[in-house]
MARDREN-623162 format. One record per residue (C-alpha): y, x, z. Coordinates in pm, 1 decimal, padded with zeros to 6 digits. Example, Ala and Ser with C-alpha at 12.3 -4.5 7.8 and 13.67 -1.06 7.14 Angstrom:
// residues 2
{yy: -00450.0; xx: 01230.0; zz: 00780.0}
{yy: -00106.0; xx: 01367.0; zz: 00714.0}
***
This chain:
// residues 291
{yy: 00572.2; xx: 00886.3; zz: -01238.5}
{yy: 00564.1; xx: 00657.7; zz: -01541.0}
{yy: 00175.1; xx: 00682.6; zz: -01563.7}
{yy: 00161.7; xx: 00579.2; zz: -01193.6}
{yy: 00401.0; xx: 00278.2; zz: -01250.2}
{yy: 00191.2; xx: 00179.4; zz: -01548.4}
{yy: -00133.6; xx: 00191.1; zz: -01351.1}
{yy: 00026.8; xx: -00026.4; zz: -01080.4}
{yy: 00159.5; xx: -00279.5; zz: -01333.4}
{yy: -00184.3; xx: -00313.2; zz: -01487.3}
{yy: -00361.0; xx: -00342.5; zz: -01137.6}
{yy: -00121.3; xx: -00588.4; zz: -00981.8}
{yy: -00217.3; xx: -00902.4; zz: -01186.5}
{yy: -00580.4; xx: -00847.7; zz: -01119.5}
{yy: -00525.9; xx: -00814.3; zz: -00741.1}
{yy: -00303.1; xx: -01116.4; zz: -00732.6}
{yy: -00565.0; xx: -01322.4; zz: -00954.5}
{yy: -00857.5; xx: -01220.2; zz: -00710.5}
{yy: -00640.3; xx: -01289.6; zz: -00399.3}
{yy: -00550.3; xx: -01637.0; zz: -00539.8}
{yy: -00921.8; xx: -01721.7; zz: -00605.9}
{yy: -01027.7; xx: -01619.2; zz: -00243.4}
{yy: -00724.2; xx: -01805.9; zz: -00099.6}
{yy: -00812.9; xx: -02134.3; zz: -00294.5}
{yy: -01151.1; xx: -02106.1; zz: -00181.0}
{yy: -01089.3; xx: -02063.4; zz: 00188.2}
{yy: -00805.4; xx: -02310.7; zz: 00174.2}
{yy: -01027.1; xx: -02592.0; zz: 00021.3}
{yy: -01270.8; xx: -02548.6; zz: 00310.7}
{yy: -01020.9; xx: -02599.6; zz: 00576.5}
{yy: -01052.6; xx: -02928.9; zz: 00770.6}
{yy: -00817.2; xx: -02853.8; zz: 01065.6}
{yy: -00770.0; xx: -03114.5; zz: 01320.1}
{yy: -00417.1; xx: -03213.4; zz: 01400.4}
{yy: -00272.0; xx: -03214.7; zz: 01744.5}
{yy: 00007.7; xx: -03404.7; zz: 01893.5}
{yy: 00329.8; xx: -03217.3; zz: 01986.0}
{yy: 00712.8; xx: -03191.2; zz: 01928.7}
{yy: 00693.7; xx: -03133.6; zz: 01554.7}
{yy: 00868.0; xx: -03338.4; zz: 01287.5}
{yy: 00578.8; xx: -03461.8; zz: 01078.0}
{yy: 00442.7; xx: -03816.6; zz: 01185.4}
{yy: 00084.9; xx: -03813.8; zz: 01292.3}
{yy: -00039.3; xx: -04177.3; zz: 01434.9}
{yy: 00079.2; xx: -04469.1; zz: 01651.0}
{yy: -00065.7; xx: -04524.1; zz: 01995.5}
{yy: 00019.0; xx: -04785.8; zz: 02262.5}
{yy: 00299.9; xx: -04705.2; zz: 02491.0}
{yy: 00203.1; xx: -04596.8; zz: 02831.1}
{yy: 00406.9; xx: -04555.5; zz: 03146.1}
{yy: 00605.9; xx: -04243.2; zz: 03166.1}
{yy: 00636.1; xx: -04215.0; zz: 02777.3}
{yy: 01005.6; xx: -04151.7; zz: 02657.7}
{yy: 01153.0; xx: -04492.7; zz: 02551.6}
{yy: 01312.3; xx: -04320.4; zz: 02250.6}
{yy: 00967.7; xx: -04273.3; zz: 02098.7}
{yy: 00893.2; xx: -04647.1; zz: 02086.5}
{yy: 00856.9; xx: -04751.2; zz: 01721.7}
{yy: 01026.3; xx: -05105.6; zz: 01744.8}
{yy: 00917.7; xx: -05222.1; zz: 01400.1}
{yy: 00558.4; xx: -05164.9; zz: 01477.6}
{yy: 00617.3; xx: -05328.4; zz: 01833.4}
{yy: 00764.1; xx: -05639.0; zz: 01683.2}
{yy: 00485.5; xx: -05689.3; zz: 01452.6}
{yy: 00210.5; xx: -05670.1; zz: 01719.3}
{yy: 00395.4; xx: -05784.1; zz: 02042.0}
{yy: 00272.3; xx: -05469.7; zz: 02212.4}
{yy: 00485.7; xx: -05152.8; zz: 02255.5}
{yy: 00375.2; xx: -04852.5; zz: 02029.7}
{yy: 00504.1; xx: -04493.2; zz: 02000.7}
{yy: 00502.1; xx: -04260.0; zz: 01722.7}
{yy: 00295.3; xx: -03928.7; zz: 01778.0}
{yy: 00400.8; xx: -03623.4; zz: 01598.0}
{yy: 00196.8; xx: -03330.8; zz: 01456.1}
{yy: 00228.2; xx: -03012.7; zz: 01658.3}
{yy: 00420.3; xx: -02732.9; zz: 01476.8}
{yy: 00247.9; xx: -02397.7; zz: 01476.9}
{yy: 00477.8; xx: -02183.6; zz: 01309.0}
{yy: 00497.7; xx: -01829.7; zz: 01461.9}
{yy: 00558.6; xx: -01467.2; zz: 01332.0}
{yy: 00249.9; xx: -01312.9; zz: 01166.8}
{yy: 00252.9; xx: -00942.4; zz: 01103.7}
{yy: 00015.2; xx: -00795.6; zz: 00835.5}
{yy: -00060.7; xx: -00414.6; zz: 00827.5}
{yy: -00306.4; xx: -00208.2; zz: 00649.7}
{yy: -00391.9; xx: 00171.1; zz: 00679.4}
{yy: -00273.5; xx: 00362.0; zz: 00364.5}
{yy: -00385.9; xx: 00694.9; zz: 00486.2}
{yy: -00580.9; xx: 00917.3; zz: 00252.1}
{yy: -00918.9; xx: 00833.7; zz: 00394.6}
{yy: -00878.4; xx: 00466.5; zz: 00270.1}
{yy: -00920.6; xx: 00600.8; zz: -00074.3}
{yy: -01292.4; xx: 00667.9; zz: -00041.9}
{yy: -01565.3; xx: 00502.5; zz: -00224.2}
{yy: -01914.9; xx: 00620.7; zz: -00260.1}
{yy: -02033.1; xx: 00398.8; zz: -00539.2}
{yy: -01872.6; xx: 00270.2; zz: -00862.4}
{yy: -01996.3; xx: -00081.9; zz: -00770.3}
{yy: -01789.0; xx: -00079.6; zz: -00462.8}
{yy: -01399.9; xx: -00092.8; zz: -00424.1}
{yy: -01213.9; xx: 00175.9; zz: -00258.7}
{yy: -01145.2; xx: 00079.5; zz: 00098.0}
{yy: -00751.6; xx: 00057.4; zz: 00039.4}
{yy: -00819.1; xx: -00185.8; zz: -00251.2}
{yy: -01026.8; xx: -00396.0; zz: -00042.0}
{yy: -00773.2; xx: -00400.4; zz: 00242.1}
{yy: -00487.1; xx: -00488.3; zz: -00005.0}
{yy: -00706.0; xx: -00771.0; zz: -00144.9}
{yy: -00752.5; xx: -00907.0; zz: 00214.6}
{yy: -00378.0; xx: -00863.2; zz: 00313.8}
{yy: -00267.7; xx: -01058.9; zz: 00004.2}
{yy: -00547.4; xx: -01335.1; zz: 00014.6}
{yy: -00420.0; xx: -01392.8; zz: 00383.2}
{yy: -00057.2; xx: -01389.5; zz: 00300.0}
{yy: -00137.5; xx: -01663.7; zz: 00024.6}
{yy: -00318.7; xx: -01888.2; zz: 00281.2}
{yy: -00053.6; xx: -01823.2; zz: 00543.3}
{yy: 00217.6; xx: -01921.8; zz: 00313.5}
{yy: 00051.3; xx: -02241.2; zz: 00254.3}
{yy: 00012.8; xx: -02319.3; zz: 00622.5}
{yy: 00391.1; xx: -02253.7; zz: 00656.9}
{yy: 00375.8; xx: -01942.6; zz: 00894.2}
{yy: 00645.2; xx: -01652.3; zz: 00898.0}
{yy: 00486.7; xx: -01344.8; zz: 00746.4}
{yy: 00587.3; xx: -00983.1; zz: 00718.3}
{yy: 00420.6; xx: -00652.8; zz: 00586.9}
{yy: 00450.4; xx: -00396.7; zz: 00855.6}
{yy: 00533.9; xx: -00050.1; zz: 00756.8}
{yy: 00743.5; xx: -00155.2; zz: 00465.3}
{yy: 01095.2; xx: -00312.4; zz: 00462.1}
{yy: 01071.5; xx: -00544.3; zz: 00744.0}
{yy: 01117.2; xx: -00888.9; zz: 00625.2}
{yy: 00983.1; xx: -01199.2; zz: 00777.5}
{yy: 00949.0; xx: -01466.9; zz: 00515.8}
{yy: 00773.4; xx: -01796.6; zz: 00431.0}
{yy: 00618.1; xx: -01972.9; zz: 00136.0}
{yy: 00589.8; xx: -01812.5; zz: -00221.6}
{yy: 00877.2; xx: -01571.5; zz: -00168.9}
{yy: 00659.4; xx: -01408.3; zz: 00099.0}
{yy: 00364.2; xx: -01375.2; zz: -00117.8}
{yy: 00586.4; xx: -01236.8; zz: -00401.3}
{yy: 00745.0; xx: -00979.6; zz: -00169.1}
{yy: 00410.5; xx: -00866.9; zz: -00030.6}
{yy: 00251.7; xx: -00846.8; zz: -00368.6}
{yy: 00519.9; xx: -00606.9; zz: -00487.0}
{yy: 00535.4; xx: -00402.2; zz: -00160.5}
{yy: 00174.7; xx: -00353.0; zz: -00132.9}
{yy: 00163.2; xx: -00065.1; zz: -00402.1}
{yy: 00463.6; xx: 00099.4; zz: -00255.4}
{yy: 00384.5; xx: 00387.7; zz: -00023.0}
{yy: 00470.0; xx: 00319.4; zz: 00350.8}
{yy: 00647.9; xx: 00554.6; zz: 00556.4}
{yy: 00422.7; xx: 00834.3; zz: 00637.1}
{yy: 00461.5; xx: 00748.1; zz: 01018.1}
{yy: 00312.4; xx: 00412.8; zz: 00947.3}
{yy: 00031.9; xx: 00516.5; zz: 00716.5}
{yy: -00242.7; xx: 00514.8; zz: 00979.9}
{yy: -00047.3; xx: 00351.7; zz: 01269.3}
{yy: 00156.0; xx: 00047.5; zz: 01254.2}
{yy: 00538.6; xx: 00034.7; zz: 01309.0}
{yy: 00504.5; xx: -00110.9; zz: 01644.7}
{yy: 00887.1; xx: -00106.6; zz: 01737.6}
{yy: 00957.2; xx: -00338.3; zz: 01436.2}
{yy: 00700.8; xx: -00597.4; zz: 01547.8}
{yy: 00866.7; xx: -00887.7; zz: 01759.2}
{yy: 00734.2; xx: -00988.6; zz: 02093.4}
{yy: 00463.6; xx: -01248.6; zz: 02095.5}
{yy: 00375.7; xx: -01216.9; zz: 01737.7}
{yy: 00023.3; xx: -01233.9; zz: 01598.3}
{yy: -00075.8; xx: -00903.0; zz: 01427.7}
{yy: -00347.5; xx: -00859.9; zz: 01160.2}
{yy: -00444.7; xx: -00488.7; zz: 01131.3}
{yy: -00677.0; xx: -00381.7; zz: 00850.5}
{yy: -00809.0; xx: -00018.3; zz: 00815.5}
{yy: -01088.2; xx: 00232.9; zz: 00868.3}
{yy: -00954.7; xx: 00326.2; zz: 01220.4}
{yy: -01080.0; xx: 00684.3; zz: 01197.2}
{yy: -00789.4; xx: 00792.7; zz: 01394.2}
{yy: -00894.5; xx: 00950.1; zz: 01732.0}
{yy: -00952.7; xx: 00682.7; zz: 02012.1}
{yy: -00673.5; xx: 00838.3; zz: 02231.7}
{yy: -00430.4; xx: 00740.0; zz: 01966.9}
{yy: -00580.3; xx: 00409.2; zz: 01892.5}
{yy: -00570.2; xx: 00321.4; zz: 02252.9}
{yy: -00214.2; xx: 00437.9; zz: 02293.1}
{yy: -00111.2; xx: 00194.3; zz: 02003.6}
{yy: -00310.5; xx: -00082.6; zz: 02155.3}
{yy: -00138.5; xx: -00057.4; zz: 02484.9}
{yy: 00200.9; xx: -00052.5; zz: 02311.7}
{yy: 00107.6; xx: -00387.8; zz: 02142.3}
{yy: -00003.9; xx: -00529.2; zz: 02471.2}
{yy: 00321.6; xx: -00459.0; zz: 02621.3}
{yy: 00497.3; xx: -00669.5; zz: 02367.7}
{yy: 00273.5; xx: -00955.2; zz: 02443.4}
{yy: 00105.6; xx: -00954.3; zz: 02105.7}
{yy: -00238.5; xx: -01084.7; zz: 02015.3}
{yy: -00411.8; xx: -00873.9; zz: 01750.2}
{yy: -00698.3; xx: -00906.4; zz: 01510.2}
{yy: -00861.4; xx: -00576.2; zz: 01377.6}
{yy: -01052.8; xx: -00576.9; zz: 01057.1}
{yy: -01251.5; xx: -00267.8; zz: 01026.0}
{yy: -01299.4; xx: -00183.3; zz: 00661.3}
{yy: -01599.5; xx: 00071.7; zz: 00579.3}
{yy: -01780.2; xx: 00204.6; zz: 00286.2}
{yy: -02159.7; xx: 00126.7; zz: 00322.9}
{yy: -02238.4; xx: 00499.7; zz: 00317.5}
{yy: -02015.5; xx: 00560.3; zz: 00606.4}
{yy: -02261.2; xx: 00346.4; zz: 00821.0}
{yy: -02587.7; xx: 00502.1; zz: 00687.7}
{yy: -02538.3; xx: 00839.5; zz: 00541.6}
{yy: -02780.8; xx: 00787.8; zz: 00252.6}
{yy: -02747.4; xx: 01126.2; zz: 00098.8}
{yy: -03042.5; xx: 01373.3; zz: 00084.7}
{yy: -03052.7; xx: 01744.4; zz: 00019.7}
{yy: -02759.4; xx: 01963.2; zz: -00050.4}
{yy: -02442.0; xx: 01775.3; zz: -00072.5}
{yy: -02073.4; xx: 01891.4; zz: -00103.8}
{yy: -01856.4; xx: 01664.0; zz: 00118.5}
{yy: -01488.2; xx: 01646.3; zz: 00017.4}
{yy: -01223.8; xx: 01530.1; zz: 00262.0}
{yy: -00966.4; xx: 01263.7; zz: 00132.1}
{yy: -00737.4; xx: 01358.8; zz: 00423.5}
{yy: -00727.6; xx: 01735.5; zz: 00428.6}
{yy: -00822.2; xx: 01793.6; zz: 00055.1}
{yy: -01094.3; xx: 02048.1; zz: 00187.8}
{yy: -01463.5; xx: 02038.0; zz: 00128.8}
{yy: -01793.5; xx: 02126.1; zz: 00342.9}
{yy: -02119.6; xx: 02213.6; zz: 00190.0}
{yy: -02422.0; xx: 02070.3; zz: 00372.9}
{yy: -02751.2; xx: 02233.5; zz: 00273.4}
{yy: -02957.2; xx: 01960.5; zz: 00422.4}
{yy: -02794.3; xx: 01634.1; zz: 00499.9}
{yy: -03093.5; xx: 01479.9; zz: 00675.7}
{yy: -03068.8; xx: 01742.1; zz: 00934.5}
{yy: -02733.6; xx: 01597.7; zz: 01046.1}
{yy: -02780.0; xx: 01231.8; zz: 00992.5}
{yy: -02876.5; xx: 01136.7; zz: 01350.9}
{yy: -02584.0; xx: 01338.1; zz: 01500.7}
{yy: -02342.6; xx: 01187.8; zz: 01237.2}
{yy: -02461.2; xx: 00829.1; zz: 01306.7}
{yy: -02437.1; xx: 00870.9; zz: 01684.9}
{yy: -02066.9; xx: 00986.8; zz: 01669.1}
{yy: -01992.3; xx: 00696.5; zz: 01408.9}
{yy: -02144.3; xx: 00441.3; zz: 01613.0}
{yy: -01990.5; xx: 00581.2; zz: 01954.3}
{yy: -01634.0; xx: 00578.1; zz: 01787.6}
{yy: -01650.0; xx: 00227.2; zz: 01682.0}
{yy: -01838.0; xx: 00087.1; zz: 01980.5}
{yy: -01582.8; xx: 00224.3; zz: 02215.1}
{yy: -01289.7; xx: 00111.7; zz: 01985.8}
{yy: -01450.5; xx: -00236.0; zz: 01991.2}
{yy: -01476.9; xx: -00240.9; zz: 02374.5}
{yy: -01108.4; xx: -00155.7; zz: 02405.2}
{yy: -01007.8; xx: -00436.2; zz: 02172.1}
{yy: -01245.9; xx: -00696.9; zz: 02352.7}
{yy: -01106.5; xx: -00585.8; zz: 02684.8}
{yy: -00766.0; xx: -00746.4; zz: 02585.7}
{yy: -00945.2; xx: -01058.2; zz: 02457.5}
{yy: -00849.6; xx: -00964.4; zz: 02098.4}
{yy: -01069.8; xx: -00977.9; zz: 01796.2}
{yy: -01262.4; xx: -00730.1; zz: 01598.9}
{yy: -01419.1; xx: -00794.5; zz: 01259.1}
{yy: -01614.8; xx: -00535.4; zz: 01056.0}
{yy: -01635.0; xx: -00554.8; zz: 00663.7}
{yy: -01818.0; xx: -00359.3; zz: 00420.6}
{yy: -01671.7; xx: -00311.3; zz: 00079.2}
{yy: -02019.2; xx: -00404.2; zz: -00056.5}
{yy: -01969.9; xx: -00759.8; zz: 00110.0}
{yy: -01787.5; xx: -01081.6; zz: 00006.0}
{yy: -01413.0; xx: -01068.4; zz: 00084.6}
{yy: -01411.7; xx: -01432.5; zz: 00080.6}
{yy: -01638.6; xx: -01466.3; zz: 00394.3}
{yy: -01431.0; xx: -01216.5; zz: 00572.5}
{yy: -01097.9; xx: -01381.4; zz: 00491.7}
{yy: -01231.3; xx: -01716.3; zz: 00593.8}
{yy: -01337.8; xx: -01577.4; zz: 00941.0}
{yy: -00991.3; xx: -01401.3; zz: 00993.0}
{yy: -00805.2; xx: -01720.4; zz: 00911.1}
{yy: -01034.7; xx: -01933.4; zz: 01141.1}
{yy: -00944.3; xx: -01693.6; zz: 01419.3}
{yy: -00581.9; xx: -01680.0; zz: 01355.5}
{yy: -00539.0; xx: -02050.0; zz: 01283.2}
{yy: -00694.2; xx: -02134.7; zz: 01622.2}
{yy: -00477.7; xx: -01876.2; zz: 01787.5}
{yy: -00130.4; xx: -02019.4; zz: 01638.3}
{yy: -00240.4; xx: -02361.7; zz: 01769.1}
{yy: -00344.9; xx: -02246.2; zz: 02107.8}
{yy: -00002.9; xx: -02048.5; zz: 02138.6}
{yy: 00183.6; xx: -02366.5; zz: 02093.2}
{yy: -00010.1; xx: -02565.7; zz: 02320.6}
{yy: 00038.8; xx: -02339.0; zz: 02630.2}
***
């Protein structure tokens, strides 16, 4: 136990540093357009129009120009955003020393997103752990500490749906190797809570290409068993067909609810994927307040 704790303590600072670099890069490139709404932050003046509430008239500005002006205020977009990542054993897979394990990449994406979302003032929680919805630096610190704690076994490959508030925005990161019937069951439960979801499929490059040749002993991360294949090339086509069929059907189910699906290989830039995710969810939070 002590050795495990020491490994976690050594890894956490590197994760936080990497996540901060990604978050700063994405945040620096954000040029979001402000929208008017019932928020508290002043945005701009505009001329009074018939039907505008009289209490919005800025009398100081009006007195200076001899025309009636009202204050427009920036739309507030704060809502509950739930982050979840798969912590099942299959996420420990890594085919190449130059790649990260799938779980390490998932943790990096989750923490980078939490840093960005804390800057934009959203309420954030890490599903599958102690359910806390927090804002700002306290949310990031909490998630960084919780990210290396084991989630309840029931929530390792599926989110804790009962603990997700209605109308939340949910970010799910994993390899989604669970049978389609179980994935669809979870999706329907989320739909019933009027939730919008973004699924980030994390994969190791070898899972999409099966690049091995000859005699290979495959070991299962989930079941701790192994299978010896005498000639990998002979099963490659069947394997790729099943792999692609699984994820194409999964993607179809997600898109049928107008949700978002992003695939991400551990050999690719995490920054680009985090930027894409934030673009999707930032547009969604704005739209949810304008409806």
